[in-house]
SELODO-664119 format. One line per 10 residues: for each residue y, z, x of C-alpha. Coordinates in nm, 2 decimals. Layout:
N
Y:Z:X | ...
This chain:
284
2.22:1.08:3.46 | 2.56:1.08:3.62 | 2.81:1.36:3.61 | 3.16:1.42:3.75 | 3.28:1.73:3.92 | 3.62:1.90:3.88 | 3.75:1.69:4.17 | 3.68:1.36:4.00 | 3.39:1.27:4.22 | 3.08:1.11:4.07
2.76:1.31:4.13 | 2.39:1.22:4.05 | 2.21:1.49:3.85 | 1.91:1.27:3.76 | 1.81:0.91:3.70 | 1.94:0.77:4.04 | 1.80:0.43:3.94 | 2.10:0.35:3.72 | 2.27:0.02:3.81 | 2.62:0.03:3.95
2.74:-0.13:3.62 | 2.56:0.14:3.41 | 2.71:0.42:3.63 | 3.05:0.28:3.58 | 3.01:0.24:3.21 | 2.92:0.62:3.19 | 3.22:0.70:3.41 | 3.46:0.52:3.18 | 3.31:0.67:2.87 | 3.37:1.02:3.02
3.73:0.92:3.11 | 3.81:0.81:2.76 | 3.67:1.15:2.64 | 3.85:1.36:2.90 | 4.21:1.24:2.83 | 4.20:1.35:2.47 | 4.08:1.71:2.54 | 4.29:2.02:2.50 | 4.44:1.98:2.85 | 4.37:1.61:2.87
4.65:1.38:2.99 | 4.73:1.25:2.64 | 4.77:1.60:2.51 | 5.07:1.69:2.72 | 5.38:1.68:2.51 | 5.64:1.87:2.72 | 5.70:2.00:3.07 | 6.02:2.20:3.08 | 6.15:2.38:3.39 | 6.31:2.71:3.31
6.60:2.83:3.54 | 6.78:3.04:3.28 | 6.71:3.18:2.93 | 6.67:2.89:2.69 | 6.47:2.74:2.41 | 6.19:2.49:2.48 | 6.15:2.17:2.29 | 5.86:2.17:2.05 | 5.78:2.54:2.05 | 5.94:2.86:1.92
6.08:3.16:2.11 | 6.33:3.20:2.39 | 6.21:3.16:2.75 | 6.35:3.30:3.07 | 6.25:3.30:3.44 | 6.02:3.58:3.57 | 5.89:3.64:3.92 | 5.53:3.60:3.80 | 5.61:3.31:3.56 | 5.82:3.32:3.25
5.91:3.58:2.98 | 5.91:3.48:2.61 | 6.10:3.66:2.34 | 5.99:3.60:1.99 | 5.92:3.76:1.65 | 5.58:3.79:1.48 | 5.69:3.51:1.25 | 5.70:3.27:1.55 | 5.33:3.31:1.58 | 5.31:3.30:1.96
5.00:3.45:2.10 | 4.99:3.54:2.48 | 4.66:3.64:2.63 | 4.52:3.72:2.28 | 4.81:3.93:2.17 | 5.07:3.83:1.91 | 5.42:3.84:2.06 | 5.66:4.07:1.88 | 5.95:4.13:2.12 | 5.90:4.01:2.48
5.60:3.93:2.69 | 5.54:3.81:3.05 | 5.36:3.47:3.07 | 5.19:3.45:3.42 | 5.17:3.12:3.59 | 4.85:2.92:3.66 | 4.88:3.01:4.03 | 4.86:3.38:3.94 | 4.53:3.56:3.99 | 4.52:3.63:3.62
4.71:3.33:3.46 | 4.82:3.36:3.10 | 4.70:3.15:2.81 | 4.94:3.07:2.53 | 4.86:2.97:2.17 | 5.13:2.83:1.94 | 4.91:2.70:1.66 | 4.59:2.54:1.57 | 4.63:2.24:1.80 | 4.91:2.35:2.03
4.86:2.56:2.35 | 5.05:2.61:2.67 | 5.05:2.75:3.02 | 5.31:2.80:3.30 | 5.31:2.61:3.63 | 5.48:2.69:3.96 | 5.66:2.44:4.19 | 5.63:2.46:4.57 | 5.98:2.60:4.57 | 5.88:2.89:4.34
6.03:2.76:4.01 | 5.84:2.78:3.69 | 5.79:2.55:3.39 | 5.61:2.57:3.06 | 5.36:2.29:2.98 | 5.29:2.23:2.61 | 4.96:2.07:2.50 | 4.88:1.93:2.16 | 4.53:1.79:2.07 | 4.70:1.62:1.77
4.98:1.46:1.98 | 5.12:1.12:1.88 | 4.97:0.98:2.20 | 4.62:1.09:2.11 | 4.67:0.96:1.76 | 4.77:0.62:1.90 | 4.51:0.60:2.18 | 4.26:0.32:2.18 | 4.10:0.30:2.53 | 4.16:0.28:2.90
4.15:-0.09:2.99 | 3.97:-0.16:3.31 | 3.83:-0.44:3.53 | 3.46:-0.53:3.52 | 3.25:-0.39:3.80 | 3.35:-0.56:4.13 | 3.11:-0.51:4.43 | 3.37:-0.67:4.66 | 3.58:-0.35:4.64 | 3.31:-0.10:4.74
3.42:-0.04:5.10 | 3.25:0.17:5.37 | 3.54:0.29:5.58 | 3.57:0.51:5.89 | 3.71:0.86:5.86 | 3.88:0.99:6.17 | 3.99:1.36:6.15 | 4.36:1.43:6.22 | 4.49:1.72:6.43 | 4.52:2.04:6.23
4.85:2.06:6.05 | 4.90:1.68:6.01 | 5.11:1.61:5.70 | 5.27:1.31:5.53 | 5.56:1.30:5.29 | 5.49:1.17:4.94 | 5.76:1.08:4.70 | 5.72:1.17:4.33 | 5.85:0.97:4.04 | 6.09:1.25:3.92
6.20:1.39:4.26 | 6.49:1.15:4.32 | 6.36:1.02:4.65 | 6.27:1.36:4.80 | 5.93:1.39:4.97 | 5.67:1.66:4.94 | 5.47:1.71:5.26 | 5.09:1.69:5.19 | 4.81:1.78:5.44 | 4.63:1.47:5.56
4.29:1.57:5.70 | 4.21:1.23:5.85 | 4.27:0.86:5.88 | 4.08:0.62:5.66 | 4.04:0.28:5.83 | 3.85:-0.04:5.75 | 3.88:-0.42:5.79 | 3.86:-0.65:5.49 | 3.90:-1.03:5.49 | 4.05:-1.01:5.84
4.31:-0.75:5.75 | 4.30:-0.40:5.91 | 4.39:-0.11:5.69 | 4.47:0.25:5.78 | 4.52:0.47:5.47 | 4.63:0.83:5.41 | 4.47:1.05:5.15 | 4.58:1.41:5.09 | 4.36:1.71:5.02 | 4.30:1.77:4.65
4.05:2.05:4.58 | 3.73:1.96:4.76 | 3.81:1.59:4.76 | 4.07:1.36:4.92 | 4.31:1.19:4.68 | 4.41:0.83:4.77 | 4.73:0.72:4.60 | 4.76:0.34:4.63 | 4.93:0.04:4.49 | 4.84:-0.33:4.52
4.94:-0.68:4.41 | 4.82:-0.60:4.05 | 5.06:-0.30:4.02 | 5.32:-0.37:3.75 | 5.14:-0.70:3.67 | 4.79:-0.63:3.54 | 4.78:-0.26:3.62 | 5.01:0.04:3.58 | 5.33:-0.01:3.78 | 5.34:0.33:3.97
4.99:0.28:4.12 | 4.65:0.43:4.09 | 4.44:0.72:4.23 | 4.10:0.72:4.40 | 3.92:1.04:4.48 | 3.69:1.02:4.78 | 3.50:1.25:5.03 | 3.40:1.19:5.39 | 3.03:1.18:5.48 | 2.89:1.39:5.77
2.83:1.07:5.98 | 3.21:0.99:5.98 | 3.20:0.72:5.71 | 3.38:0.74:5.38 | 3.30:0.52:5.08 | 3.60:0.37:4.89 | 3.46:0.25:4.55 | 3.77:0.11:4.39 | 3.58:0.06:4.07 | 3.64:0.43:4.03
4.01:0.40:4.07 | 4.19:0.58:3.79 | 4.53:0.58:3.63 | 4.76:0.86:3.73 | 4.85:1.13:3.46 | 5.20:0.98:3.42 | 5.04:0.66:3.28 | 4.94:0.88:2.98 | 5.24:1.11:2.94 | 5.60:1.09:3.08
5.58:1.47:3.11 | 5.38:1.44:3.44 | 5.54:1.40:3.78 | 5.31:1.18:3.98 | 5.30:1.11:4.36 | 5.38:0.76:4.46 | 5.19:0.55:4.72 | 5.32:0.58:5.08 | 5.39:0.26:5.27 | 5.05:0.25:5.44
4.87:0.27:5.10 | 5.05:-0.03:4.95 | 4.81:-0.33:4.96 | 4.95:-0.69:4.96 | 4.63:-0.82:4.80 | 4.51:-0.77:4.45 | 4.25:-0.50:4.40 | 4.08:-0.62:4.08 | 3.87:-0.31:4.03 | 3.92:0.02:3.85
4.14:0.12:3.56 | 4.43:-0.10:3.45 | 4.64:0.04:3.17 | 4.63:0.28:2.87 | 4.60:0.09:2.54 | 4.68:0.18:2.19 | 4.44:0.12:1.90 | 4.61:-0.22:1.84 | 4.56:-0.33:2.20 | 4.92:-0.29:2.31
5.03:-0.08:2.61 | 5.08:0.29:2.54 | 5.34:0.30:2.83 | 5.48:0.03:3.05
């Protein structure tokens, strides 16, 4: 059977004789399941940055900055549990980047954790497995398997320290420098491409847009997770292209495709849009 690691890469655990279409069907089934899980994309209901003591929409307590994350002040009646302990007074909530990150429980379906920005600021993320988006969710619409968009490209390592600035949809035009381990190049239909993918866990994350973006697929673009082979090749199977988290919840801040990753042609492969049960778009 097929499985998928934490970096979004497909791995074969058995039955390697599955057809590409069957592998893709399993991949899409797993994707539909993943986005409704406790920390799935559709469960995120709020991301609120905390630069001063304040309340946070959707959850009780008062929240304030702390060098390790946030502090929360609450009464027992607020029913906030941090690291298994009911908060009565104040408690430190350590961020996900801490060696011992805190887990927060607000109720039967509502949980949370703290994230840290590159600048050192902290935000509370709130997740609800009974969110309105999960209640409305139908499926992730996608193209049929398209062998024309399975590309064997060349991976050329970059000098150590090579970076590229990526804009994010909520950063007002500012760029975040990301490490670019190598150049991904190929030629298709007489057009030469040179793409930039940044490191994401053990994989490389390709953020791209194409002629379908904003027409048949999500307007911001799509993601593809890839990994170089020892022989210097890298397979770009655009059938495994996925929608970014911001296609599921406005509370994510997603990277946008850099200039070299914007295709003028239509890549009719991979995920298209998030659909409600009635077939309409969850988000534009």
